[in-house]
Each structure stands twice: as structure tokens, then as C-alpha cells.
PLY file of the C-alpha trace (Angstrom):
ply
format ascii 1.0
element vertex 347
property float x
property float y
property float z
element edge 346
property int vertex1
property int vertex2
end_header
1.45 30.85 17.75
3.03 27.58 16.11
2.82 28.08 12.17
4.82 25.56 9.15
7.52 28.73 8.96
8.18 29.14 12.74
11.76 28.33 12.88
11.60 26.80 16.69
8.28 25.44 16.73
6.99 24.14 20.32
6.83 20.15 19.83
4.58 19.99 23.20
2.29 22.56 21.75
-1.35 20.59 21.14
-4.47 22.22 20.62
-7.17 20.59 18.15
-7.48 18.98 14.75
-10.35 17.14 12.27
-10.03 13.58 12.37
-11.99 10.77 11.37
-12.70 8.40 14.25
-14.39 5.13 15.25
-15.41 3.85 18.74
-17.09 0.26 17.77
-16.27 -2.01 14.43
-18.56 -2.21 11.62
-19.40 -0.85 8.34
-18.07 2.88 7.31
-21.35 3.85 9.21
-19.16 3.88 12.57
-17.14 6.38 10.96
-17.18 9.93 11.79
-15.45 13.30 11.49
-14.65 14.89 14.76
-12.35 17.46 16.61
-9.96 15.77 18.41
-6.55 16.65 19.88
-3.26 17.04 17.67
-0.80 14.29 18.49
1.91 14.84 21.30
5.26 14.85 19.82
7.97 12.77 21.27
11.43 13.34 21.45
12.47 10.83 18.27
9.23 11.73 16.18
8.23 13.99 13.45
4.81 15.71 13.75
3.25 16.19 9.80
0.67 18.19 8.58
-1.50 15.97 6.41
-1.94 17.07 3.01
-3.39 13.81 1.28
-3.69 10.25 2.48
-4.66 7.39 0.83
-6.92 3.96 1.44
-5.55 0.47 1.57
-7.46 -2.64 2.37
-5.97 -3.03 5.91
-7.88 0.26 6.60
-11.44 -1.31 6.08
-10.18 -4.71 7.65
-9.46 -2.90 10.51
-12.56 -0.86 10.25
-14.52 -3.86 10.75
-12.14 -5.79 12.68
-12.22 -8.75 10.01
-10.64 -11.14 10.03
-10.86 -11.89 13.76
-6.99 -12.34 13.74
-6.78 -8.51 12.91
-8.10 -7.72 16.40
-5.51 -10.07 18.34
-2.60 -8.37 16.48
-3.56 -4.80 16.80
-5.42 -4.83 20.31
-9.46 -4.42 20.67
-11.04 -7.94 20.83
-14.37 -5.93 21.05
-13.68 -2.63 20.55
-11.04 -0.99 18.07
-7.57 0.20 19.97
-6.55 1.97 16.93
-9.84 5.19 16.63
-7.91 6.84 13.52
-7.46 4.95 10.14
-4.93 5.55 7.61
-1.36 4.47 7.17
-0.07 6.18 3.74
0.71 9.78 4.28
2.06 13.02 2.58
2.40 16.31 3.80
4.55 18.89 5.22
6.85 19.10 8.72
5.24 20.99 11.09
7.44 19.96 14.12
10.42 18.13 15.25
11.65 16.03 18.37
14.72 16.94 20.37
16.56 13.53 18.86
15.29 14.14 15.44
18.15 14.68 12.74
16.78 13.74 9.07
14.08 16.30 9.10
13.38 19.86 9.80
10.32 22.15 9.87
8.83 22.54 6.50
10.49 19.35 4.75
7.78 18.01 2.52
7.43 14.37 3.43
5.64 10.76 3.04
5.26 7.58 4.61
3.59 4.93 6.39
2.77 4.92 9.91
1.09 1.56 9.98
3.83 0.63 12.19
3.35 3.33 14.58
-0.51 3.65 15.06
-2.03 4.52 12.05
-3.98 8.01 12.14
-3.56 9.24 8.92
-7.20 10.06 8.21
-6.66 13.27 10.51
-4.98 16.87 9.30
-1.79 16.01 11.85
-0.25 12.77 12.58
3.16 11.90 14.50
5.49 9.39 13.60
9.19 8.28 13.82
11.67 10.08 11.50
12.51 6.51 10.40
9.20 6.14 8.99
9.30 9.13 6.76
10.94 9.87 3.64
11.75 13.10 1.50
8.62 13.29 -1.15
10.25 13.19 -4.34
9.80 16.94 -5.84
8.19 15.48 -9.19
5.42 14.36 -7.22
2.18 16.04 -5.90
0.97 15.62 -2.37
-1.61 12.98 -3.70
0.80 10.87 -5.87
3.11 10.53 -3.12
0.25 9.87 -0.44
-0.84 7.17 -2.82
2.65 5.36 -3.03
4.06 3.82 0.55
1.94 0.72 1.66
1.20 -0.74 -2.02
4.63 0.42 -3.58
6.69 -1.31 -0.37
4.21 -4.69 -0.36
4.76 -4.58 -4.29
8.72 -4.34 -4.45
9.44 -6.52 -1.17
6.84 -9.31 -2.89
9.40 -9.30 -6.02
12.57 -8.35 -4.64
12.24 -10.46 -1.18
9.71 -13.01 -1.64
10.31 -13.78 -5.44
13.86 -12.83 -5.72
13.17 -11.38 -9.00
16.09 -11.54 -11.68
16.57 -9.27 -15.14
14.82 -11.79 -18.12
12.68 -13.58 -15.83
8.48 -13.60 -16.95
6.49 -12.64 -14.17
2.38 -13.00 -13.89
0.86 -10.44 -11.82
-2.81 -11.57 -11.06
-4.81 -8.18 -9.74
-2.47 -5.96 -12.01
-4.82 -3.10 -11.85
-5.15 -2.53 -7.78
-2.97 -0.62 -5.73
-0.55 -3.37 -5.53
-0.50 -4.95 -8.57
-0.02 -1.96 -10.70
2.89 -1.09 -8.73
3.99 -4.68 -9.14
3.88 -4.40 -12.70
5.74 -1.18 -12.46
8.47 -2.67 -10.33
9.02 -5.87 -12.45
9.65 -3.84 -15.28
11.89 -1.53 -13.53
13.79 -5.10 -12.48
13.92 -5.96 -16.20
11.47 -8.92 -15.92
9.09 -9.62 -19.15
5.44 -9.04 -17.49
2.17 -10.26 -17.76
-0.65 -8.69 -16.27
-4.13 -10.13 -15.23
-7.27 -7.90 -15.00
-10.66 -7.17 -15.98
-11.64 -5.92 -19.50
-12.47 -2.11 -18.78
-8.72 -1.96 -16.64
-6.75 -3.48 -19.40
-5.41 0.00 -20.80
-4.58 1.18 -17.30
-2.34 -2.13 -17.05
-0.73 -1.78 -20.15
-0.23 1.93 -19.64
-0.27 3.08 -15.66
0.62 6.58 -16.25
-0.61 7.19 -19.82
0.44 6.54 -23.09
3.35 9.48 -23.29
4.96 8.67 -19.55
7.75 6.81 -19.40
6.32 4.74 -16.99
6.64 0.94 -18.22
3.16 -0.87 -18.23
2.86 -4.60 -18.68
3.93 -6.25 -21.61
1.03 -8.63 -22.05
-2.58 -8.49 -20.65
-4.79 -11.62 -19.79
-8.75 -10.28 -19.72
-9.75 -12.99 -17.07
-13.42 -12.31 -18.21
-12.16 -14.04 -21.46
-9.34 -16.44 -20.37
-8.34 -18.47 -17.66
-4.49 -17.50 -16.84
-3.98 -20.62 -15.65
-5.04 -22.49 -18.74
-3.18 -20.79 -21.36
-0.08 -23.14 -21.50
2.47 -20.67 -20.45
4.73 -20.72 -17.64
6.55 -18.37 -15.53
9.53 -17.65 -13.05
7.62 -15.49 -10.81
3.85 -15.28 -9.80
2.45 -12.58 -7.64
-0.89 -12.68 -6.83
-2.40 -9.50 -5.08
-6.36 -10.87 -5.72
-5.39 -14.58 -4.10
-9.26 -15.60 -4.59
-8.33 -18.65 -5.88
-6.48 -21.79 -4.50
-2.82 -21.79 -4.68
-3.24 -25.01 -6.30
-4.56 -23.47 -9.45
-1.40 -21.37 -9.77
1.12 -24.44 -9.47
1.01 -25.73 -13.14
2.08 -22.22 -14.41
5.16 -22.07 -12.28
8.56 -23.59 -13.86
10.24 -25.86 -11.93
11.76 -24.08 -8.97
9.21 -20.85 -9.78
7.62 -18.80 -6.86
4.10 -18.17 -6.25
4.03 -15.09 -3.76
0.30 -14.26 -1.98
-0.08 -10.67 -1.52
-3.71 -10.45 -0.49
-6.97 -12.37 -0.62
-9.16 -13.82 1.44
-8.60 -15.47 5.19
-8.90 -18.93 3.79
-6.48 -18.37 0.84
-4.07 -16.86 3.15
-3.90 -19.63 5.85
-3.52 -21.90 2.81
-0.55 -20.45 1.56
0.94 -20.02 5.15
0.33 -23.47 6.29
0.22 -25.55 3.21
3.26 -23.43 1.60
6.27 -25.12 2.95
4.65 -28.75 2.17
3.78 -27.72 -1.39
7.42 -26.37 -1.74
8.78 -29.66 -0.65
6.50 -31.99 -3.11
5.91 -30.16 -6.09
9.47 -28.33 -6.29
7.59 -24.54 -6.40
8.01 -21.90 -3.94
5.03 -20.88 -2.46
5.34 -17.83 0.02
3.07 -15.61 1.70
3.85 -11.70 2.03
4.27 -9.76 5.50
4.89 -6.65 4.21
7.62 -4.99 6.66
7.89 -1.10 6.18
11.02 0.91 6.67
12.82 3.51 5.92
15.44 1.81 3.43
12.71 0.41 1.05
10.98 4.03 1.11
14.18 5.32 -0.30
14.27 2.72 -2.88
10.96 3.34 -3.84
11.37 7.42 -4.02
14.28 6.82 -6.43
11.85 4.74 -8.39
9.22 7.84 -8.40
12.02 10.51 -9.21
13.61 8.16 -12.28
9.87 8.00 -13.67
9.89 4.34 -12.99
7.08 4.15 -11.02
3.60 6.15 -10.89
0.34 5.51 -9.10
-2.75 5.58 -10.73
-5.69 7.85 -9.00
-8.98 6.26 -9.63
-10.64 8.87 -7.08
-10.40 11.42 -4.67
-12.38 12.25 -1.63
-12.47 14.82 1.36
-11.29 13.63 4.52
-15.13 14.11 5.24
-15.92 11.56 2.77
-13.60 8.85 3.85
-16.41 6.55 4.60
-18.16 7.17 1.22
-14.44 6.22 0.05
-14.15 3.06 2.14
-17.10 1.98 0.86
-15.96 2.37 -3.11
-12.71 0.30 -2.15
-14.66 -2.06 -0.59
-16.80 -2.89 -3.99
-13.20 -4.08 -5.57
-13.36 -2.39 -8.33
-10.80 0.43 -7.95
-8.04 1.22 -10.46
-4.67 1.87 -8.68
-5.63 4.23 -5.70
-8.03 5.90 -3.64
-6.50 9.34 -2.36
-8.20 11.70 0.67
-7.22 15.09 0.29
-7.02 16.67 3.50
0 1
1 2
2 3
3 4
4 5
5 6
6 7
7 8
8 9
9 10
10 11
11 12
12 13
13 14
14 15
15 16
16 17
17 18
18 19
19 20
20 21
21 22
22 23
23 24
24 25
25 26
26 27
27 28
28 29
29 30
30 31
31 32
32 33
33 34
34 35
35 36
36 37
37 38
38 39
39 40
40 41
41 42
42 43
43 44
44 45
45 46
46 47
47 48
48 49
49 50
50 51
51 52
52 53
53 54
54 55
55 56
56 57
57 58
58 59
59 60
60 61
61 62
62 63
63 64
64 65
65 66
66 67
67 68
68 69
69 70
70 71
71 72
72 73
73 74
74 75
75 76
76 77
77 78
78 79
79 80
80 81
81 82
82 83
83 84
84 85
85 86
86 87
87 88
88 89
89 90
90 91
91 92
92 93
93 94
94 95
95 96
96 97
97 98
98 99
99 100
100 101
101 102
102 103
103 104
104 105
105 106
106 107
107 108
108 109
109 110
110 111
111 112
112 113
113 114
114 115
115 116
116 117
117 118
118 119
119 120
120 121
121 122
122 123
123 124
124 125
125 126
126 127
127 128
128 129
129 130
130 131
131 132
132 133
133 134
134 135
135 136
136 137
137 138
138 139
139 140
140 141
141 142
142 143
143 144
144 145
145 146
146 147
147 148
148 149
149 150
150 151
151 152
152 153
153 154
154 155
155 156
156 157
157 158
158 159
159 160
160 161
161 162
162 163
163 164
164 165
165 166
166 167
167 168
168 169
169 170
170 171
171 172
172 173
173 174
174 175
175 176
176 177
177 178
178 179
179 180
180 181
181 182
182 183
183 184
184 185
185 186
186 187
187 188
188 189
189 190
190 191
191 192
192 193
193 194
194 195
195 196
196 197
197 198
198 199
199 200
200 201
201 202
202 203
203 204
204 205
205 206
206 207
207 208
208 209
209 210
210 211
211 212
212 213
213 214
214 215
215 216
216 217
217 218
218 219
219 220
220 221
221 222
222 223
223 224
224 225
225 226
226 227
227 228
228 229
229 230
230 231
231 232
232 233
233 234
234 235
235 236
236 237
237 238
238 239
239 240
240 241
241 242
242 243
243 244
244 245
245 246
246 247
247 248
248 249
249 250
250 251
251 252
252 253
253 254
254 255
255 256
256 257
257 258
258 259
259 260
260 261
261 262
262 263
263 264
264 265
265 266
266 267
267 268
268 269
269 270
270 271
271 272
272 273
273 274
274 275
275 276
276 277
277 278
278 279
279 280
280 281
281 282
282 283
283 284
284 285
285 286
286 287
287 288
288 289
289 290
290 291
291 292
292 293
293 294
294 295
295 296
296 297
297 298
298 299
299 300
300 301
301 302
302 303
303 304
304 305
305 306
306 307
307 308
308 309
309 310
310 311
311 312
312 313
313 314
314 315
315 316
316 317
317 318
318 319
319 320
320 321
321 322
322 323
323 324
324 325
325 326
326 327
327 328
328 329
329 330
330 331
331 332
332 333
333 334
334 335
335 336
336 337
337 338
338 339
339 340
340 341
341 342
342 343
343 344
344 345
345 346
């Protein structure tokens, strides 16, 4: 019998596990809990016993197959090719493939499996060793599971797209969401002066993402969008991270300093195409940079995120926790767009 502490686990052993599966696109009603085969381990892979996962916007876009571009990117024009969603995972290594050198059975890990078939809403998941990092010792499985996808997006938006520098002024629109809260904290870690935009009830979360007594740094300034339009304050910024992206790109151009940068992280399909196709033209004629983030999960950046967690520079805010059986309810809650930080699944 294979156990977590077995010194020589059999990579080919299968058996059953519980997982959330779907056969059709649609609302959370298409999701169901089933017993399915455990994933078969390949030579370059690590099989992880999942203790926690978290929900990202990509999960419900894939669930619904909307926008249609999602179906072209991941296969399954009429029916989903990906049967089990979930990209952010934290757990313990149960088995390793023959060519794996970085991990051993019993290691506590976290990672983003969106590049290797998803599958995080299940008791076990496999992924190449490059998809994983060692879980910070100062983080619970729930905390670690809330980090990978959103924190990687925030890091790459700030560093790669925005080319953030110490002392710059940064505006984060949608600062109370999963990506937004990490963008606030990572921008502070880079030495920027940060302004967060959110609704009234989320102001304290944006100021103190991990509580007032935590060393984690929140926004220097907070704009309540129900009271003030952040594009009409007269303030200009070196960098705008738009993690909400439900307003036109044009609205943000006047608040960018000359040669400043606007980065779209997420939002409606219309806004996404606006940034993608009009961005290069706007950059030329308005002397502002308009960019659209395409997140690229990788182990190097996951290690950077881990180090920030170890140094208490970033900490996720967990809004709610649900069980594996309750994944449909969890996604319904996320789709309401009222979440502060992340929603975690305990498995």
C-alpha cells in the first residue's frame, strides 16, 4: 500500500480519488463531485496530495467556456477538454518520477498547474517538477494555495510589463482582489509609493492586507471609487496596474506621466482587445505605454514569490474557505465580484 511516508512509492500505482469534474460548459451547476482515477505519474512529474487549492477568474471562464477564445486556447469547442479545474495548489509530495531531482516524497510544495492541464480541484494532481516550489515554512497550506497564480500575475505585471523602479508612483485599480492585493504588496516591496482603488468596505483590507500588526505593507493611499473617480483627482502616476479593467484604457491615459505605463491584468473581453490592438498605436501617439499582461508561470518567479512570503513582504487575504464538495458554491461567490483577496478550497 502506498503512503505518504513510503520511501519507494510506486509511481505507476493508481487507485481512485475524489475530484470536481464537468462534461459541459455552463454555470456552476455543471460541476459535480465524483470518484475518478488518480493521475498517472510521468517520469518528469511530481504527484501531490492536495491539501488546499484556490479559485481564480480563469477557473470560471473555463467552466463557462466564455469568452469563446478560451475554447480555442485550451481545446474543446463544444465540450470542455479540461474536465477538472483548479490551477493553484498546495500539498505534500506523494510520489516522484524517475527523472525528478528537486523533490522527494514528503516535501511540502505549492505551485501553479495551469500550464500542465489544471486539476487542482481534486485530492491528487500531477505536474512537472518545474511547476512546483517548496512551500514556505511560515505559511499554512491554505495560505500557500492562495498565492501562485495571482501573485505571479502581479509580479510580472509590475516588473516585466511595468518595469517598476524604486520611488515611482503606482496606482492599482481593483486593489482589493486577488491580483490587486498582491500588486499593492509587491509594489511596496519594490519601494514604490502605492495608491489602491477599491470600494468603501474594502479600504482597510487594502491598507492592511494582513492586519494592522503585520509587517506586510499595504497601500500608502486609498481611493474609494464610490466617492471619488481616480482618473479625475489631478494626480499622475508612473505606472497603473488595472486589475479590474472594466473602464476604457482611454480613461487612464491622462493620469499617466509622460512615458508612463498602463498594464491591463484582467477584465472584460472588449477591454482586453482594446488594450491588445490599440495599445501599440496609443503608445506611439500619446507617449504612454499600454500593455496587456499574459502571465507565464515559471519556477524562477515562483521562487521569487516564495522568498517574498518568507520575508513577510506578501501575505494573501483569504476571504472565505470552502470544502471540495462546495466548489460550485465557491465559484458562484467569486463570480459575484465582491471577493476580497482569495477564496480557498480545503481538500
